[in-house]
C-alpha positions as CSV (number, residue, x, y, z in Angstrom):
1,M,-14.9,-5.5,24.9
2,V,-17.0,-8.0,22.9
3,R,-14.4,-7.3,19.9
4,E,-11.4,-7.3,22.0
5,L,-12.5,-10.9,23.8
6,A,-13.5,-12.0,19.7
7,I,-9.6,-10.9,18.8
8,C,-8.1,-12.8,22.4
9,F,-10.2,-16.2,21.3
10,Y,-8.6,-16.2,17.8
11,L,-5.4,-15.7,18.6
12,L,-5.7,-18.7,21.0
13,I,-6.8,-21.0,18.2
14,F,-4.2,-20.1,16.0
15,K,-1.2,-20.0,18.8
16,C,-2.6,-23.6,19.0
17,V,-2.7,-24.2,15.3
18,F,0.9,-23.0,14.9
19,S,2.6,-24.9,17.7
20,I,1.7,-27.7,16.4
21,F,3.1,-27.5,13.3
22,S,5.8,-26.2,14.5
23,L,7.1,-29.2,15.7
24,V,7.5,-29.8,11.6
25,P,11.0,-29.4,10.9
26,L,11.8,-25.6,9.0
27,K,11.4,-26.3,4.7
28,N,13.7,-24.0,1.8
29,K,10.3,-21.7,2.3
30,T,9.5,-18.8,1.6
31,T,5.7,-17.4,2.5
32,F,4.6,-14.1,2.0
33,V,1.4,-12.8,3.9
34,V,-0.2,-10.7,2.0
35,S,-3.1,-7.6,2.4
36,F,-1.9,-5.2,-0.8
37,G,0.2,-7.5,-2.7
38,D,2.0,-5.1,-5.3
39,N,5.6,-5.3,-3.8
40,S,5.2,-8.9,-2.8
41,Q,4.7,-9.4,-6.5
42,Y,7.9,-7.4,-7.9
43,V,9.8,-9.9,-4.5
44,Y,9.0,-13.0,-6.5
45,E,9.3,-12.3,-9.7
46,E,12.6,-10.7,-8.5
47,I,13.6,-13.7,-6.8
48,R,12.3,-16.5,-9.9
49,R,14.2,-14.5,-12.2
50,Q,18.0,-14.9,-10.1
51,N,17.0,-18.1,-10.3
52,I,17.1,-18.8,-5.9
53,P,15.8,-22.3,-5.4
54,M,12.8,-21.2,-3.7
55,N,9.3,-23.2,-2.6
56,V,7.1,-19.8,-2.7
57,V,3.6,-19.6,-0.6
58,F,1.1,-16.2,-1.1
59,L,-1.6,-15.8,1.7
60,C,-3.7,-13.7,0.1
61,E,-7.0,-11.9,2.0
62,K,-9.8,-12.0,-0.5
63,K,-9.3,-8.8,-2.1
64,A,-5.6,-9.8,-3.4
65,F,-6.2,-13.6,-4.0
66,H,-7.1,-12.8,-7.9
67,K,-3.5,-11.6,-8.4
68,F,-1.5,-14.4,-7.3
69,K,-4.2,-17.4,-7.5
70,E,-3.2,-18.2,-11.1
71,N,0.3,-18.8,-10.0
72,R,2.0,-22.0,-11.3
73,E,4.9,-21.9,-10.0
74,G,3.7,-21.1,-5.8
75,T,1.1,-22.5,-3.9
76,A,-1.2,-19.5,-3.1
77,L,-4.5,-20.0,-0.1
78,L,-7.5,-17.8,1.0
79,F,-5.6,-16.4,4.5
80,E,-9.3,-16.0,6.4
81,F,-10.5,-18.2,9.1
82,R,-14.3,-18.3,7.2
83,Y,-12.1,-20.2,5.1
84,L,-11.0,-23.2,7.2
85,F,-9.5,-26.0,4.7
86,H,-6.8,-22.9,3.4
87,W,-6.2,-21.7,6.7
88,V,-4.9,-24.3,8.8
89,R,-2.8,-25.2,5.5
90,A,-1.5,-21.5,5.4
91,V,-0.7,-21.6,9.6
92,F,1.4,-24.9,8.3
93,H,3.0,-22.8,6.0
94,L,3.9,-20.3,8.2
95,A,5.0,-22.4,11.1
96,T,7.4,-23.9,8.4
97,S,9.1,-21.1,6.4
98,R,12.8,-19.8,6.6
99,Y,11.5,-16.3,5.5
100,L,8.4,-14.2,5.7
101,F,7.3,-11.5,3.8
102,I,4.1,-9.6,5.4
103,D,2.8,-5.4,3.6
104,N,0.5,-4.7,6.5
105,Y,-0.2,-5.2,10.3
106,F,-1.2,-8.5,10.7
107,G,-2.0,-9.4,14.8
108,F,-1.6,-12.8,14.6
109,L,1.8,-12.5,15.1
110,A,1.2,-11.3,18.4
111,A,0.8,-15.4,19.3
112,V,3.6,-16.7,17.4
113,T,6.8,-17.9,19.0
114,L,8.9,-18.0,15.7
115,K,11.8,-20.1,15.8
116,K,14.6,-18.0,15.8
117,E,16.3,-19.1,11.7
118,V,13.3,-17.8,10.7
119,Q,13.4,-14.2,9.0
120,C,10.1,-11.7,8.7
121,I,10.7,-8.9,6.6
122,Q,8.1,-6.1,6.3
123,L,7.0,-4.5,3.1
124,W,4.6,-2.6,4.3
125,H,2.1,-1.5,1.6
126,A,3.4,2.8,1.4
127,S,6.7,4.1,0.3
128,G,5.6,7.3,2.5
129,A,3.5,8.1,5.5
130,M,0.9,10.5,5.4
131,K,-1.7,9.6,8.4
132,K,-0.8,8.0,11.0
133,F,0.0,5.0,11.9
134,G,1.4,1.5,14.2
135,L,1.5,3.2,18.0
136,E,1.2,7.1,17.0
137,D,-2.6,6.3,15.3
138,E,-5.1,8.8,17.5
139,S,-7.8,6.3,17.7
140,V,-4.9,3.4,19.4
141,K,-4.9,5.8,22.6
142,T,-8.8,4.6,23.1
143,R,-7.9,1.3,22.5
144,S,-7.1,-1.6,26.1
145,Q,-3.5,-1.9,27.0
146,K,-4.1,-5.4,25.8
147,A,-4.6,-3.9,22.5
148,K,-1.8,-2.4,23.0
149,Q,0.0,-4.5,24.4
150,R,0.1,-7.0,21.5
151,F,0.6,-4.4,19.1
152,L,3.8,-4.4,20.6
153,Q,4.2,-8.0,20.3
154,V,3.7,-7.9,16.4
155,Y,5.9,-5.0,15.5
156,S,8.7,-7.1,17.9
157,K,8.6,-9.6,15.2
158,F,9.6,-7.6,12.2
159,D,13.2,-8.8,11.5
160,Q,13.5,-6.1,9.5
161,V,11.9,-3.3,7.8
162,V,11.9,-1.9,4.1
163,V,12.3,1.3,3.6
164,G,13.0,4.1,1.1
165,S,14.4,6.7,2.6
166,D,15.8,7.8,5.5
167,I,12.3,9.8,6.9
168,M,10.4,6.8,6.4
169,A,12.8,5.2,8.6
170,E,12.3,7.6,11.3
171,I,8.6,7.1,11.0
172,F,8.7,3.4,11.2
173,I,10.9,3.6,13.8
174,K,9.0,5.6,15.9
175,S,5.5,3.9,14.7
176,F,6.3,0.7,15.3
177,H,9.1,1.2,18.4
178,L,12.0,-0.8,16.4
179,K,15.2,-0.1,16.1
180,R,17.9,1.1,13.6
181,E,19.3,-1.9,12.9
182,N,15.7,-3.1,12.1
183,I,15.6,-0.8,9.1
184,L,16.5,-2.6,5.8
185,P,16.9,0.4,3.2
186,T,16.2,-1.1,-0.5
187,G,14.0,1.6,-1.6
188,N,9.7,-0.1,-2.5
189,P,9.8,-3.0,-4.5
190,R,6.7,-1.7,-5.8
191,T,8.4,1.7,-7.7
192,D,10.6,-0.3,-9.9
193,F,7.6,0.1,-12.1
194,Y,8.4,3.4,-12.8
195,F,11.8,3.3,-13.7
196,N,10.9,0.8,-16.3
197,E,9.5,2.5,-19.5
198,E,8.2,-0.7,-22.0
199,A,5.9,-2.0,-18.6
200,K,5.0,2.0,-17.7
201,Q,3.8,2.0,-22.1
202,K,2.4,-1.2,-22.3
203,A,0.5,-0.5,-18.5
204,K,-1.2,3.0,-20.7
205,A,-1.8,0.9,-23.8
206,S,-3.9,-1.8,-21.9
207,L,-5.6,0.8,-20.0
208,I,-6.9,2.6,-23.0
209,H,-7.4,0.0,-25.3
210,K,-10.7,-1.2,-22.5
211,H,-11.4,2.9,-22.9
212,P,-10.8,4.9,-25.8
213,V,-11.8,7.6,-24.0
214,L,-9.1,8.1,-22.2
215,K,-6.9,8.8,-25.1
216,E,-9.1,12.1,-26.2
217,K,-8.8,14.4,-23.6
218,K,-6.4,14.7,-20.5
219,V,-7.2,12.7,-17.6
220,V,-7.8,13.9,-13.7
221,L,-7.0,10.6,-11.3
222,Y,-9.0,11.2,-7.9
223,A,-7.9,8.7,-5.9
224,P,-8.8,9.7,-2.0
225,T,-8.2,7.5,0.5
226,Y,-11.2,5.7,1.8
227,R,-13.5,6.4,5.4
228,D,-13.8,4.0,8.3
229,D,-17.3,5.3,8.8
230,Q,-18.4,6.1,5.6
231,L,-17.6,2.2,3.7
232,D,-21.0,1.8,3.6
233,H,-23.1,5.1,3.3
234,F,-20.4,6.7,1.3
235,N,-20.6,10.3,0.0
236,L,-18.9,11.9,-2.4
237,V,-18.3,15.6,-1.5
238,L,-16.3,16.3,-5.3
239,E,-18.9,18.1,-7.3
240,I,-18.8,15.8,-10.6
241,E,-22.0,18.3,-12.0
242,K,-19.9,21.4,-11.8
243,M,-16.2,20.0,-12.8
244,A,-18.3,18.1,-16.1
245,R,-19.8,21.6,-16.3
246,E,-16.2,23.1,-16.4
247,L,-13.9,20.7,-17.2
248,G,-15.8,18.6,-19.6
249,S,-14.5,19.8,-23.3
250,E,-11.0,19.0,-22.1
251,Y,-10.5,17.1,-19.2
252,I,-12.0,13.4,-18.4
253,L,-12.0,12.3,-14.9
254,I,-11.6,8.6,-13.8
255,L,-12.5,7.6,-10.1
256,R,-10.3,5.4,-7.9
257,L,-12.7,5.0,-5.0
258,H,-12.2,1.7,-2.5
259,P,-13.2,-1.0,-3.6
260,A,-15.0,-2.2,0.2
261,I,-17.5,0.6,-0.8
262,K,-20.6,0.3,-1.1
263,N,-23.9,3.0,-2.1
264,K,-21.3,4.4,-4.5
265,G,-23.4,5.8,-7.1
266,D,-23.2,5.1,-10.6
267,Y,-21.4,8.4,-11.6
268,S,-20.2,7.0,-15.2
269,T,-23.4,6.1,-16.4
270,R,-24.7,10.0,-15.5
271,Y,-22.0,11.6,-16.5
272,P,-20.8,9.1,-19.4
273,D,-18.9,12.1,-21.1
274,F,-16.7,12.6,-18.1
275,V,-16.6,10.0,-15.4
276,V,-14.7,6.4,-16.1
277,D,-15.4,5.0,-12.6
278,L,-12.0,2.3,-12.2
279,S,-12.8,2.1,-8.2
280,S,-12.8,-2.1,-8.9
281,D,-10.1,-4.1,-7.1
282,Q,-9.4,-5.8,-11.2
283,Y,-7.4,-2.5,-12.4
284,E,-4.0,-2.2,-10.5
285,I,-3.1,1.4,-8.9
286,N,0.1,1.5,-11.2
287,D,-2.1,1.1,-14.7
288,L,-3.8,4.4,-13.1
289,L,-1.5,6.4,-12.1
290,V,0.5,6.0,-15.5
291,A,-2.4,7.4,-17.5
292,A,-2.8,10.0,-15.0
293,D,-1.8,13.8,-16.3
294,Y,-3.3,15.4,-12.8
295,L,-4.1,13.5,-9.4
296,I,-6.7,14.6,-7.1
297,T,-6.2,12.3,-3.7
298,D,-6.3,13.9,0.2
299,Y,-4.1,11.4,2.8
300,S,-3.3,8.3,0.7
301,S,0.2,7.1,0.5
302,I,-0.5,7.7,-3.7
303,P,1.2,11.2,-4.0
304,Y,4.2,9.2,-2.6
305,E,4.6,6.8,-6.6
306,F,3.2,9.6,-8.6
307,S,5.7,12.1,-7.3
308,L,8.0,9.7,-9.7
309,L,6.3,10.6,-12.6
310,R,6.6,14.3,-11.9
311,K,3.2,15.0,-12.4
312,P,1.3,17.4,-10.6
313,M,-1.4,16.7,-7.9
314,I,-4.1,18.6,-5.1
315,F,-4.7,17.8,-1.8
316,F,-9.0,17.6,-1.5
317,T,-8.5,17.8,2.1
318,Y,-12.4,18.5,2.7
319,D,-12.3,17.0,6.6
320,L,-8.8,18.0,7.8
321,E,-9.6,18.8,10.9
322,E,-11.8,16.3,11.7
323,Y,-10.0,13.5,9.9
324,K,-6.8,15.6,11.9
325,R,-8.3,14.8,15.8
326,D,-9.7,10.9,15.3
327,R,-6.7,9.6,12.8
328,G,-4.0,12.5,12.6
329,V,-1.2,13.4,10.1
330,M,1.9,13.8,10.4
331,G,3.5,16.6,12.2
332,G,3.7,19.9,8.6
333,F,1.1,17.7,7.1
334,E,-0.2,21.2,5.0
335,E,3.2,22.4,4.5
336,H,5.3,19.6,3.2
337,L,3.0,18.9,0.1
338,P,3.6,18.5,-3.1
339,G,1.2,20.1,-4.5
340,P,-2.0,22.8,-3.4
341,I,-3.6,22.2,-0.9
342,V,-8.2,22.9,-1.4
343,K,-11.9,22.6,0.7
344,D,-14.1,22.5,-2.6
345,T,-14.3,22.3,-6.2
346,E,-14.4,25.5,-7.1
347,S,-10.4,26.1,-6.1
348,I,-9.5,22.6,-8.2
349,I,-11.2,23.8,-11.4
350,D,-8.9,27.0,-11.0
351,I,-5.8,25.3,-10.4
352,I,-6.2,23.0,-12.7
353,K,-7.4,25.6,-15.4
354,N,-4.6,27.7,-14.7
355,N,-2.0,25.4,-14.3
356,R,-1.7,26.4,-10.9
357,F,1.6,23.8,-10.3
358,N,5.1,24.3,-9.0
359,L,6.5,21.0,-10.5
360,N,10.3,22.0,-8.7
361,I,8.5,21.1,-5.3
362,I,7.5,17.7,-7.1
363,D,10.9,17.0,-8.4
364,Y,12.4,18.5,-4.2
365,Y,9.1,15.4,-2.7
366,C,10.6,12.8,-4.6
367,E,14.0,12.7,-4.1
368,K,13.2,13.6,0.0
369,W,10.5,10.0,0.2
370,N,12.2,7.9,-2.5
371,Q,15.4,8.0,-2.0
372,Y,16.6,4.8,-2.5
373,S,13.8,3.8,-5.0
374,K,15.9,4.1,-7.8
375,G,14.4,1.2,-9.9
376,R,16.4,-1.8,-8.2
377,S,14.4,-1.9,-5.1
378,S,13.5,-5.7,-5.9
379,Q,17.2,-6.9,-6.0
380,N,18.4,-5.3,-3.3
381,I,16.4,-7.0,-0.9
382,V,16.9,-10.4,-2.8
383,Q,20.4,-9.6,-3.0
384,H,20.6,-8.8,0.6
385,I,17.8,-11.1,2.2
386,F,18.6,-14.3,0.0
387,T,22.6,-14.8,-1.5
388,K,23.7,-11.8,1.6
389,D,25.3,-10.0,-1.2
390,S,25.9,-5.9,-0.1
391,F,23.3,-4.6,-2.3
392,E,23.7,-1.0,-4.0
393,N,22.0,1.4,-1.4
394,T,23.7,2.4,2.2
395,S,22.6,5.1,3.9
396,R,23.2,7.3,6.6
397,G,23.4,5.2,9.8
398,Y,21.0,2.6,8.9
């Protein structure tokens, strides 16, 4: 109840300030509202590459601000209410921009009325969906009717939602209550990286330069999704000591835990010859994926991009039943994974040691989820939004 009142109060303030700034005519301006940043960065760079005359603004959550604050050709602001001066300027830019690109759910959209000339494009932050989100999220069932109505108001502001596949389009239509005409099948912008051999080699070389030990052994990357109840008290179920003992002579483990997690332990110090902890948000996940030989994850969206590299992966879903109940996973989750699903460390060790992987499944999975992501996604989006040219990919019915 208190949370709901706080949200309503914030949105009322937002609506008032936005309404005042809406009296100012629209500018030839694009504003990116950034939670993660990768997709926004690729679209921005393509705008500049095509020399499209456009002022650009980045409104960033704090975790993504470092990616854009040094940008000399665009304005970067912290989009959080506690940074009041930045926040007021941010609302001004939102009210006066012709194009809005967002990469997550942003509640402020429920409080504003966008002018009819404005386009709001949802870039989202994942190429696919393991866990349920939007109206399909199991936790939504416990929210108030007012909250559910607010969610629908946000989703109704999406003029177009970028997708990398028809299957993801269907998930968005269901999760956000969209129409088919809202789907933009250009491919996911950040996947362009995986088709750029020079960029991949440069990223890998840079990471190895910082951590030379990664060159000496095969690299296993452990990148789990975060659990809402473990941000303050994290429990690492993966048995590092056992893995170090069984795999340490040939393999090294990169830990990529969520940067928001506190009190996660100093595993790099405890296992200096086996663990490299790269959980800090200064390390781009794309760079870690190209450096990895194997991926261990669970309900994260990382496998959709990792499959583009055609490398083996393992799904460590030790809490699957609990996760299904509290958050929800997509139907057929276990059957459709591109790698073995396990619940204990012993199984992970066995699979890696004995190379129990089927790469043909990964190929099929990649084509299914990256149907339109072929290395020109950023170009496709910019052409469609700013020049109205037809883009390279077409889809069945979208």
